[in-house]
C-alpha positions as CSV (number, residue, x, y, z in Angstrom):
1,M,183.0,158.0,100.4
2,K,179.7,158.9,102.6
3,L,179.2,161.7,100.1
4,I,179.5,159.6,97.0
5,K,176.9,157.4,98.4
6,V,174.5,160.2,99.2
7,I,175.1,161.6,95.7
8,A,174.1,158.4,94.2
9,V,171.2,157.8,96.4
10,S,170.1,161.4,95.5
11,I,170.3,160.7,91.9
12,T,168.6,157.2,91.9
13,M,165.9,159.1,93.4
14,L,165.6,161.8,91.2
15,F,165.8,159.4,88.2
16,G,162.9,157.2,89.7
17,A,160.9,160.4,90.0
18,A,161.3,161.3,86.7
19,Q,160.4,158.1,85.3
20,A,157.3,157.6,87.4
21,Q,154.3,157.1,85.3
22,N,150.9,158.2,86.0
23,I,148.3,155.8,84.3
24,S,144.4,156.5,84.1
25,I,142.2,152.9,84.0
26,A,139.0,153.9,81.8
27,T,136.4,151.7,83.1
28,G,132.4,152.0,82.7
29,G,129.6,152.6,85.0
30,T,129.4,151.9,88.9
31,G,126.8,149.3,88.6
32,G,128.8,147.2,85.8
33,V,131.8,145.1,85.9
34,Y,134.4,147.2,84.4
35,Y,134.4,149.4,87.3
36,P,135.3,147.1,90.0
37,M,137.6,145.4,87.8
38,G,139.3,148.8,86.7
39,G,139.6,149.8,90.6
40,G,141.2,146.4,91.3
41,L,143.9,146.9,88.3
42,A,144.5,150.5,89.5
43,S,145.4,149.4,93.0
44,V,147.6,146.3,91.7
45,L,149.7,148.6,89.4
46,S,150.3,151.2,91.9
47,K,151.3,148.7,94.6
48,H,153.2,146.4,92.6
49,V,154.7,148.2,89.7
50,P,157.9,150.7,91.1
51,G,157.0,154.1,89.9
52,M,153.7,153.8,88.5
53,S,150.5,155.3,90.1
54,A,147.2,154.3,88.7
55,T,143.6,155.5,89.0
56,A,140.4,154.2,87.9
57,E,138.0,156.5,86.3
58,V,134.1,156.2,85.8
59,T,133.0,156.4,82.1
60,G,130.2,155.5,80.0
61,G,131.9,152.5,78.9
62,S,133.8,151.0,76.0
63,V,133.2,153.7,73.3
64,D,134.3,156.5,76.0
65,N,137.0,154.5,77.0
66,L,138.2,154.1,73.1
67,K,138.2,157.6,72.9
68,L,139.9,158.3,75.8
69,V,142.8,155.8,74.7
70,G,142.7,157.7,71.5
71,T,144.1,161.0,72.9
72,G,147.3,159.4,73.4
73,K,147.2,160.4,77.0
74,P,148.5,157.3,79.1
75,Y,145.0,155.4,79.3
76,V,144.4,151.7,79.7
77,G,140.9,151.0,78.6
78,F,138.3,148.2,79.2
79,S,136.6,147.6,75.8
80,M,134.3,145.0,74.1
81,A,135.9,143.6,70.7
82,D,133.1,145.1,68.5
83,A,133.6,148.7,69.5
84,A,137.5,148.1,69.3
85,K,137.1,146.9,66.0
86,D,134.8,150.1,64.9
87,A,137.5,152.1,66.6
88,K,140.3,150.5,64.5
89,D,138.7,150.9,61.3
90,G,137.1,154.1,61.6
91,E,133.3,153.0,61.7
92,D,130.0,153.7,63.4
93,K,130.8,156.0,66.3
94,F,134.4,156.6,65.1
95,K,133.6,157.6,61.7
96,D,135.5,161.1,62.3
97,K,138.6,159.4,63.7
98,P,140.0,155.9,63.6
99,I,142.1,155.1,66.8
100,D,145.5,153.3,66.5
101,L,144.9,150.7,69.2
102,R,147.0,147.8,70.8
103,N,145.6,145.0,72.6
104,L,147.2,143.9,75.9
105,L,144.9,141.2,76.9
106,I,142.0,139.2,75.8
107,L,140.0,139.4,79.3
108,Y,136.6,137.4,79.7
109,P,133.5,137.0,77.8
110,N,131.0,139.9,77.8
111,L,127.5,138.2,77.8
112,M,124.4,140.0,76.7
113,H,121.6,140.3,79.3
114,V,118.1,141.4,77.9
115,A,116.5,141.6,81.4
116,T,112.7,142.3,82.2
117,V,110.5,141.1,84.8
118,E,107.4,138.5,84.4
119,S,104.8,141.3,85.0
120,T,105.6,142.9,81.1
121,G,104.8,139.8,79.6
122,I,108.0,139.7,77.5
123,K,109.6,136.4,76.8
124,T,111.4,136.8,73.4
125,M,113.2,139.4,71.4
126,K,110.0,139.8,69.2
127,D,107.9,140.6,72.3
128,L,110.0,143.9,72.8
129,K,108.0,145.5,69.8
130,G,106.2,148.5,70.9
131,K,107.8,148.3,74.4
132,R,110.0,150.9,76.6
133,V,113.5,149.6,76.3
134,S,116.8,150.9,77.4
135,T,119.7,150.2,75.0
136,G,122.4,151.3,77.2
137,S,124.1,154.7,78.2
138,P,125.5,156.8,75.8
139,G,129.4,156.0,75.0
140,S,128.6,152.4,75.8
141,A,129.2,149.2,73.8
142,T,126.2,147.7,75.2
143,E,124.1,150.2,72.9
144,V,126.3,149.2,69.9
145,M,125.5,145.6,70.5
146,A,122.2,146.2,71.3
147,F,121.3,148.1,67.9
148,R,122.9,144.9,66.3
149,L,120.9,142.6,68.1
150,L,117.5,144.3,67.5
151,E,118.5,144.4,64.1
152,A,119.1,140.8,63.9
153,A,115.7,140.1,65.5
154,G,114.2,142.0,62.8
155,L,113.3,145.1,64.8
156,D,114.0,148.6,64.1
157,K,115.6,150.4,66.9
158,D,114.1,153.8,66.1
159,K,110.3,152.8,65.2
160,D,109.5,149.3,67.0
161,V,110.8,150.3,70.5
162,K,110.3,153.6,72.7
163,R,114.3,153.7,73.5
164,E,115.7,155.1,76.5
165,R,119.6,155.4,76.8
166,L,120.4,154.4,80.5
167,S,123.1,153.0,82.4
168,V,122.7,149.4,83.8
169,A,121.9,151.0,87.2
170,E,119.8,153.4,86.0
171,S,118.0,150.7,83.8
172,V,117.3,148.5,86.9
173,N,115.9,151.5,88.9
174,A,113.6,152.5,85.9
175,V,112.4,148.7,85.7
176,K,111.7,149.0,89.7
177,D,109.6,152.1,89.0
178,R,107.7,150.8,85.9
179,K,109.3,153.5,83.8
180,I,110.9,151.1,81.2
181,D,109.8,147.4,80.5
182,A,113.2,145.9,79.7
183,F,116.9,146.6,79.3
184,F,119.9,145.6,77.4
185,W,123.0,145.2,79.3
186,V,126.2,143.3,78.2
187,G,128.6,142.5,80.9
188,G,130.3,140.0,83.1
189,L,128.9,137.6,85.6
190,P,127.6,138.5,88.0
191,T,126.5,142.0,87.3
192,A,125.8,143.9,90.6
193,A,122.9,146.1,89.2
194,V,121.2,142.8,87.7
195,T,121.7,141.1,91.0
196,D,120.0,143.8,92.6
197,L,116.8,143.6,90.4
198,A,117.0,140.0,90.6
199,N,117.0,140.2,94.5
200,S,113.9,142.6,94.5
201,P,111.3,140.8,96.4
202,S,108.3,142.3,94.6
203,M,109.7,141.3,90.9
204,K,110.5,138.2,89.4
205,I,113.4,138.4,86.8
206,V,113.1,137.2,83.2
207,M,116.0,137.0,80.8
208,V,115.4,137.0,77.2
209,D,117.3,134.6,74.9
210,T,119.5,136.2,72.3
211,S,121.8,133.3,71.1
212,A,119.7,132.7,67.8
213,E,120.5,136.1,66.6
214,V,124.5,135.4,66.8
215,P,124.6,134.2,63.0
216,A,122.9,137.1,61.5
217,M,125.0,139.5,63.7
218,N,128.2,137.8,62.5
219,K,127.3,137.7,59.0
220,K,127.0,141.7,58.8
221,Y,129.8,142.8,61.4
222,G,132.4,139.9,61.1
223,N,133.1,136.9,63.4
224,L,132.8,138.9,66.7
225,Y,130.0,137.2,68.3
226,F,129.5,133.6,70.1
227,P,126.8,131.9,72.0
228,S,127.1,131.4,75.8
229,V,125.0,130.7,78.7
230,I,124.2,132.6,81.8
231,T,123.2,129.7,83.9
232,K,120.2,129.8,86.1
233,Q,122.2,129.9,89.4
234,T,123.6,133.3,88.4
235,Y,120.7,135.6,89.6
236,S,118.0,134.8,92.2
237,G,114.9,133.9,90.4
238,M,115.9,132.6,87.1
239,E,113.9,129.7,86.1
240,K,116.1,128.4,83.3
241,D,119.5,128.9,81.5
242,N,119.6,132.0,79.6
243,N,121.3,131.3,75.9
244,V,122.7,134.6,75.2
245,A,125.1,136.4,72.5
246,A,128.4,137.0,73.8
247,V,131.8,139.1,72.9
248,A,135.2,139.1,74.1
249,N,136.5,141.9,76.4
250,L,139.9,143.4,75.7
251,L,142.2,145.6,77.5
252,V,143.6,148.2,75.2
253,V,146.2,151.0,75.0
254,N,147.2,153.7,72.5
255,A,149.9,152.4,69.9
256,S,152.1,155.0,71.4
257,M,152.4,153.4,74.8
258,S,156.1,152.0,75.3
259,E,157.0,148.1,75.1
260,A,158.2,148.6,78.7
261,E,154.9,150.2,80.2
262,A,152.8,147.6,78.3
263,Y,155.0,144.7,79.6
264,K,154.8,145.9,83.0
265,I,150.8,146.2,83.0
266,V,150.3,142.8,81.5
267,K,153.1,141.1,83.9
268,A,151.5,142.7,86.9
269,I,147.9,141.4,86.2
270,F,149.3,137.7,85.7
271,D,151.5,137.9,88.8
272,N,148.9,139.1,90.8
273,Q,145.7,137.7,89.5
274,L,144.6,136.1,92.9
275,E,144.6,139.8,94.5
276,L,142.7,141.0,91.4
277,V,140.0,138.3,91.6
278,R,139.2,139.8,95.2
279,S,138.0,143.0,93.1
280,H,136.1,140.9,90.9
281,A,135.6,136.9,89.9
282,E,135.9,137.7,86.2
283,Y,139.7,137.9,86.7
284,R,139.7,134.4,87.1
285,N,138.9,134.1,83.2
286,I,142.1,135.9,82.0
287,K,143.9,133.0,80.9
288,L,147.5,132.9,78.9
289,E,146.1,130.3,76.9
290,N,143.3,132.4,75.5
291,Q,145.8,134.9,74.0
292,K,145.5,134.4,70.2
293,A,145.7,136.8,67.5
294,N,142.8,135.4,65.5
295,A,140.4,135.9,69.0
296,S,141.1,139.5,68.9
297,P,140.4,142.3,66.3
298,I,143.2,144.6,67.6
299,T,146.6,143.7,67.1
300,Y,148.5,142.7,70.2
301,H,151.1,145.4,71.7
302,P,154.8,144.4,71.4
303,G,155.1,144.7,75.1
304,A,152.2,142.2,75.6
305,L,153.9,139.8,73.4
306,K,157.3,140.0,74.9
307,Y,155.5,138.7,78.1
308,F,153.6,136.0,76.4
309,K,156.9,134.9,74.8
310,E,158.7,134.4,78.0
311,K,155.8,132.4,79.3
312,G,155.9,130.3,76.1
313,I,152.7,131.2,74.6
314,K,152.8,131.1,70.9
315,V,150.0,134.2,70.0
316,N,149.9,133.4,66.1
């Protein structure tokens, strides 16, 4: 009998090892929000999903993440909805290869920061003309949305601004060193690098309004953007609320991911949401009631739909 038990345990252990799943979380730059959120997610999946080992990777952002997901390897990627739609449709940066994506979750809204400091004299989008501006790092959805905002404001990204391609952390350092005048960054609240600039004792932060550009962006690119507000309490030194363009964040995977794996990931997020909030406050904004088919340009994964059905959430 003892021998049978030992054999049974050994088979179980071998089977468990064979079923072990290594997952990579494609995040963003270290100064943004995707990175700490991805680290938190990797920790939760590794700790709470039996047989799953997850690690977070630093990337350029949404575009890079989508391309990693497109490899078919076991990636979970953070992405803005507009970049994900381009990837699905094979447009813009994905013209060579559309990606068969599935959505796990609508996460939280990404808010466009157009940040500068008082000494530049920049107060509106029009004031960016002739200025040195970072439109985001290569491989980021910040760059995608920045180009669309400039266009909606009547500015030519190649002719009207002196353009740099910096991450949010690099952008903040460049503003401090007076190498650029302003930068675009689309992310959650608060973004650590922007907080760093706002707390700089020698500079006063100024946030440019962008909500007026939303209708023109939606007319050309689809109903992806919406007006939102960065309240003046968000960053030290803000004199007024900042009315901005916003876009939804998604957690996406390749369509080839199994229903079981997708289900486990979504379940782990909601089962351990309080633990995830410790990695970043934006995890508070992930809500079951926000999971709607018409709010995402990407079809939900069957594994996610299975979880929502269990919770009584009607997605369609």
